[in-house]
C-alpha positions as CSV (number, residue, x, y, z in Angstrom):
1,M,44.4,57.0,-17.9
2,A,45.5,56.4,-21.1
3,R,47.6,53.3,-21.4
4,S,51.4,54.0,-23.7
5,G,50.1,51.0,-26.2
6,V,48.1,53.4,-28.7
7,Q,48.9,57.3,-28.5
8,Y,46.6,60.1,-29.3
9,E,48.0,61.0,-32.7
10,D,47.9,57.4,-33.7
11,V,43.6,58.0,-32.3
12,Q,43.7,61.1,-34.5
13,R,45.3,60.1,-37.4
14,A,42.8,57.1,-37.6
15,I,39.6,59.7,-37.2
16,H,41.3,61.9,-40.2
17,T,41.5,58.4,-42.1
18,L,37.6,57.8,-41.4
19,M,36.4,61.1,-42.0
20,S,38.3,61.6,-45.2
21,R,36.0,58.2,-46.4
22,G,32.9,59.6,-45.4
23,D,32.6,57.8,-42.3
24,T,31.8,59.2,-38.9
25,P,34.4,58.6,-36.0
26,S,33.5,55.7,-33.5
27,V,35.4,53.3,-30.8
28,Q,35.0,50.5,-32.6
29,R,36.0,51.9,-35.9
30,I,38.6,53.6,-34.9
31,R,40.2,49.9,-33.3
32,E,39.2,48.6,-37.2
33,V,41.4,51.4,-38.9
34,L,44.1,50.9,-35.9
35,G,44.1,46.8,-35.4
36,T,44.8,47.2,-31.9
37,G,43.9,49.3,-28.8
38,S,42.1,48.5,-25.5
39,F,38.5,49.8,-26.2
40,T,39.3,51.8,-23.0
41,T,42.3,54.1,-24.2
42,I,40.4,54.7,-28.2
43,S,37.7,56.1,-26.1
44,E,39.6,58.6,-23.9
45,H,41.8,59.9,-27.3
46,L,38.2,60.2,-28.7
47,R,36.8,62.2,-25.8
48,L,39.8,63.9,-26.0
49,W,39.4,65.0,-29.3
50,R,36.0,66.0,-29.7
51,I,37.2,68.2,-27.0
52,E,39.9,70.0,-28.9
53,R,37.3,70.0,-31.7
54,D,35.1,71.6,-29.9
55,E,37.0,74.3,-28.8
56,N,38.4,75.3,-32.3
57,R,35.8,74.8,-34.1
58,D,35.0,79.0,-34.8
59,Q,38.5,79.3,-35.0
60,P,39.5,80.6,-38.8
61,P,43.3,79.0,-39.7
62,P,46.4,81.0,-40.0
63,Q,46.5,84.3,-41.9
64,E,49.9,83.7,-43.3
65,L,49.1,82.4,-46.8
66,P,48.3,84.3,-49.7
67,E,44.6,85.6,-50.2
68,A,43.3,83.3,-53.1
69,L,44.9,80.8,-50.1
70,Q,43.4,82.0,-47.7
71,T,40.0,82.2,-49.5
72,L,40.0,78.8,-50.2
73,T,41.4,77.3,-47.2
74,L,38.0,79.1,-45.8
75,E,36.0,78.2,-48.0
76,L,37.2,74.3,-47.6
77,W,37.3,75.3,-44.3
78,R,33.3,76.7,-44.2
79,Q,32.6,73.1,-45.7
80,A,35.1,70.6,-43.9
81,Q,33.1,73.3,-40.7
82,E,29.3,72.0,-41.7
83,A,30.1,68.8,-42.6
84,A,31.4,68.2,-39.0
85,T,28.2,69.8,-38.1
86,E,25.8,68.0,-39.8
87,S,27.6,64.7,-39.6
88,L,28.0,65.8,-35.4
89,A,24.1,66.1,-36.0
90,L,24.5,62.9,-37.3
91,Y,26.7,61.6,-34.5
92,R,24.2,62.6,-31.6
93,Q,21.2,62.0,-33.5
94,E,22.4,58.6,-34.1
95,A,23.6,58.4,-30.6
96,E,20.5,59.8,-28.8
97,Q,18.4,57.5,-30.9
98,R,21.2,54.7,-29.7
99,V,20.2,55.6,-26.0
100,T,17.1,55.7,-25.9
101,T,16.8,52.4,-28.0
102,A,19.4,51.0,-24.9
103,L,17.2,52.6,-21.8
104,E,13.9,51.3,-23.9
105,A,15.8,47.3,-23.8
106,S,17.3,47.8,-20.3
107,R,13.8,49.1,-18.7
108,E,12.3,46.0,-21.1
109,S,15.6,44.2,-19.7
110,E,14.8,45.3,-16.3
111,R,10.8,45.1,-16.8
112,R,11.7,41.4,-18.1
113,A,13.5,40.6,-15.7
114,E,11.2,41.3,-13.1
115,D,8.8,39.4,-14.9
116,A,11.2,36.6,-14.7
117,G,11.3,37.2,-11.1
118,Q,8.0,36.9,-10.1
119,R,7.2,34.1,-12.5
120,E,10.3,32.2,-11.1
121,S,8.9,32.6,-7.6
122,A,5.7,31.3,-8.8
123,I,6.8,28.6,-10.7
124,A,8.9,27.8,-6.9
125,D,5.6,28.5,-4.9
126,H,4.0,25.8,-7.6
127,L,6.5,23.5,-7.1
128,A,7.1,23.2,-3.7
129,K,3.1,23.0,-3.2
130,A,3.3,20.1,-6.1
131,Q,5.9,18.5,-4.0
132,S,3.8,19.2,-0.8
133,R,1.2,17.5,-2.3
134,L,3.0,15.3,-3.8
135,E,4.4,14.1,-0.8
136,E,0.9,13.7,1.0
137,Q,-0.1,11.7,-1.9
138,S,2.6,9.4,-2.3
139,A,2.3,8.7,1.6
140,T,-1.5,8.2,1.0
141,L,-0.5,5.9,-1.7
142,A,1.8,4.4,0.7
143,S,-1.0,4.3,4.1
144,C,-3.2,3.1,1.1
145,Q,-1.2,0.4,0.0
146,A,0.0,-0.9,3.2
147,E,-3.6,-0.9,4.1
148,R,-4.2,-3.0,1.0
149,D,-0.9,-5.2,1.5
150,A,-2.3,-6.3,5.1
151,L,-5.9,-6.4,4.3
152,A,-4.6,-8.9,1.8
153,D,-2.1,-10.7,4.3
154,R,-5.2,-10.8,6.7
155,E,-7.8,-12.0,3.9
156,A,-5.0,-15.0,3.0
157,K,-4.6,-15.6,6.9
158,A,-8.2,-15.6,7.1
159,L,-8.8,-17.9,3.9
160,Q,-6.1,-20.4,5.1
161,R,-7.9,-20.4,8.4
162,V,-11.5,-21.2,7.2
163,Q,-8.9,-24.0,4.8
164,Q,-7.9,-25.3,8.3
165,L,-10.9,-25.1,10.1
166,S,-13.0,-26.8,6.8
167,K,-10.2,-29.7,6.9
168,E,-10.7,-30.1,10.7
169,L,-14.6,-29.9,10.3
170,T,-14.0,-32.8,7.4
171,R,-12.5,-34.8,9.7
172,L,-14.2,-33.9,13.2
173,Q,-17.3,-35.6,10.6
174,E,-15.3,-38.3,8.9
175,R,-14.4,-38.9,12.9
176,N,-18.4,-38.2,13.7
177,E,-20.0,-40.6,11.3
178,A,-16.9,-43.0,11.7
179,L,-17.8,-43.4,15.9
180,S,-21.2,-43.1,15.1
181,T,-21.2,-46.6,12.3
182,Q,-18.9,-48.2,15.3
183,H,-20.9,-47.1,17.8
184,Q,-24.2,-48.2,16.0
185,E,-22.4,-51.2,15.2
186,E,-21.8,-51.5,18.7
187,L,-25.3,-51.4,19.5
188,V,-26.3,-53.1,17.2
189,A,-24.0,-55.9,18.7
190,R,-24.6,-55.8,22.0
191,D,-28.5,-55.5,21.4
192,A,-28.1,-59.0,19.8
193,D,-25.8,-60.0,23.1
194,Y,-28.1,-58.7,25.1
195,Q,-31.4,-60.2,23.2
196,T,-28.9,-63.4,23.4
197,R,-28.1,-63.2,26.4
198,L,-31.6,-62.7,27.0
199,Q,-33.2,-65.5,25.5
200,Q,-30.6,-67.6,27.4
201,E,-31.3,-66.7,30.7
202,E,-35.2,-67.1,29.8
203,Q,-34.9,-70.7,28.8
204,R,-32.4,-71.0,32.2
205,N,-35.2,-69.7,34.1
206,E,-37.9,-72.0,32.2
207,A,-35.8,-74.7,32.7
208,A,-35.0,-74.2,36.0
209,E,-38.9,-72.6,36.8
210,A,-39.9,-76.2,35.1
211,R,-37.3,-78.0,37.1
212,L,-38.4,-76.3,40.5
213,M,-42.4,-77.0,39.6
214,S,-41.1,-80.5,38.6
215,L,-39.3,-80.9,42.0
216,L,-42.7,-79.7,43.6
217,D,-44.4,-82.1,42.4
218,D,-41.6,-84.6,43.7
219,V,-41.7,-83.0,46.8
220,R,-45.7,-83.1,46.9
221,Q,-45.6,-86.6,46.0
222,E,-43.2,-87.6,48.1
223,R,-44.9,-85.8,51.0
224,Q,-48.2,-87.7,50.2
225,N,-45.7,-90.5,50.4
226,A,-44.7,-88.9,53.3
227,D,-47.2,-89.4,55.7
228,K,-46.3,-93.1,55.2
229,Q,-42.7,-92.6,55.6
230,H,-42.9,-89.5,57.2
231,G,-40.1,-90.3,60.1
232,T,-37.4,-92.2,57.7
233,R,-37.7,-89.2,55.0
234,Q,-38.7,-86.3,57.2
235,A,-34.6,-85.6,57.4
236,Q,-34.4,-86.4,53.8
237,L,-37.6,-84.1,52.7
238,E,-35.9,-80.9,54.3
239,A,-32.4,-81.0,53.3
240,R,-34.0,-81.6,49.9
241,N,-36.3,-78.3,50.7
242,E,-32.9,-76.4,51.5
243,S,-31.2,-77.9,48.6
244,L,-34.0,-76.2,46.2
245,D,-34.2,-73.2,48.1
246,K,-30.2,-73.0,47.6
247,Q,-31.1,-73.4,43.8
248,L,-33.5,-70.9,44.0
249,Q,-31.2,-68.3,45.9
250,E,-28.8,-69.0,42.7
251,Q,-31.5,-68.6,40.8
252,R,-32.8,-64.9,41.9
253,T,-29.2,-63.8,42.4
254,Q,-28.4,-64.3,38.6
255,L,-32.1,-62.9,37.5
256,A,-30.2,-60.0,40.1
257,D,-26.8,-59.6,38.9
258,Y,-28.2,-60.0,34.3
259,R,-30.4,-56.8,35.5
260,Q,-27.6,-55.2,37.2
261,R,-25.8,-55.6,33.8
262,E,-28.4,-54.8,32.3
263,R,-28.9,-51.5,33.8
264,E,-25.1,-51.3,33.2
265,A,-25.7,-51.5,29.4
266,S,-28.5,-49.0,29.2
267,W,-26.7,-46.2,31.5
268,E,-23.5,-47.3,29.4
269,L,-26.2,-46.5,26.2
270,E,-27.2,-43.7,27.4
271,Q,-23.2,-42.1,28.1
272,R,-22.8,-42.8,24.4
273,K,-26.5,-41.1,23.4
274,E,-25.2,-38.0,25.9
275,Q,-21.4,-38.2,23.7
276,D,-23.5,-38.0,20.4
277,R,-25.3,-35.4,21.6
278,E,-22.2,-33.3,22.5
279,R,-20.4,-33.8,19.2
280,R,-23.4,-33.0,17.8
281,R,-23.0,-29.7,19.6
282,E,-19.3,-29.6,18.9
283,Q,-20.2,-29.8,15.3
284,E,-23.1,-26.7,15.5
285,R,-20.6,-24.5,17.2
286,L,-17.8,-25.9,14.6
287,E,-20.4,-24.9,11.7
288,H,-21.1,-21.3,13.9
289,R,-17.5,-20.7,13.8
290,L,-16.8,-21.1,10.3
291,E,-19.6,-19.2,9.5
292,E,-18.6,-15.6,11.2
293,K,-15.1,-16.8,9.4
294,D,-17.0,-16.4,6.3
295,G,-18.8,-13.2,7.3
296,E,-15.4,-11.9,9.0
297,I,-13.7,-13.1,5.6
298,E,-17.1,-10.7,3.4
299,T,-16.4,-8.1,5.5
300,L,-12.6,-8.0,4.7
301,K,-13.6,-8.6,1.1
302,K,-16.1,-5.1,0.8
303,R,-13.0,-3.2,2.8
304,L,-10.4,-4.7,0.2
305,L,-12.9,-3.7,-3.0
306,E,-13.6,-0.2,-1.3
307,T,-9.7,0.3,-0.3
308,Q,-8.8,-0.6,-4.3
309,A,-12.4,1.7,-5.6
310,R,-10.5,4.6,-3.4
311,L,-7.3,3.9,-4.8
312,A,-8.5,4.0,-8.5
313,N,-10.4,7.0,-7.8
314,T,-7.3,9.1,-6.8
315,P,-5.9,11.3,-9.5
316,L,-2.7,10.9,-9.4
317,P,-0.3,13.9,-9.4
318,P,0.5,16.2,-11.8
319,F,4.3,15.8,-13.6
320,I,6.1,18.3,-13.4
321,Y,8.3,19.0,-16.1
């Protein structure tokens, strides 16, 4: 129902004003003439006016007027009716054109909305797939980076271990050289001492043999003289023989001790040689371990280079605007 703010008579006067100007009545133009009113109220009054106009279109004006005035009135009425008919035809044509345009615009808007919905759905699907690919590539990149960091850490540890082994090998080599030098010096000193002691023992043996030969000569001489003094010197000769035998036994004991010490020195020399051979074997094992570590380091470097190449060849995800 129309509001009481704008009455039907107000809308009717506004319509007559517009028609006197030659303008086709419309809700917007009526509101511009009135300067107030809601579009709903004005539209309702305009609809009532059009119904009344259509109902009274064919009714002639009252006949109480004079004939000349009636003729003029009829002529004016006819002209007004023709103008109204023309205006109505133009209005209907304009309205139909506007309706057609509005329908086309509505269909276009619906088609655009549908296209926009399809594009939005496609874009959403593309974004979801791109997000999924981005997450997968991010996970792959993170895994590759973690693997690269692990390989770098293992390489650093391996290099550190190699440096430690190199230092240990250098230290062992220096120690082995020092021990070898010390052992050579000890062998030279022992050999010199052995030669000195051997010469001394040989000299003592030669002196003992000389003394023994001299004593034997004395014994023979004494035995020759003993034939004459056999009775009195028999006891002295036997005592002298026992003394010589004792001295000879002592010399043999010393010679046996010297040979025992010589065997001990030879055994100790063999032990030192065995220790040298064990040190050489340990050095060879360390060198072999070092070569194995070098091979492991080369393998780690190759894997690191392959990982870096794979990361470099991995395409970055497309940037989504």
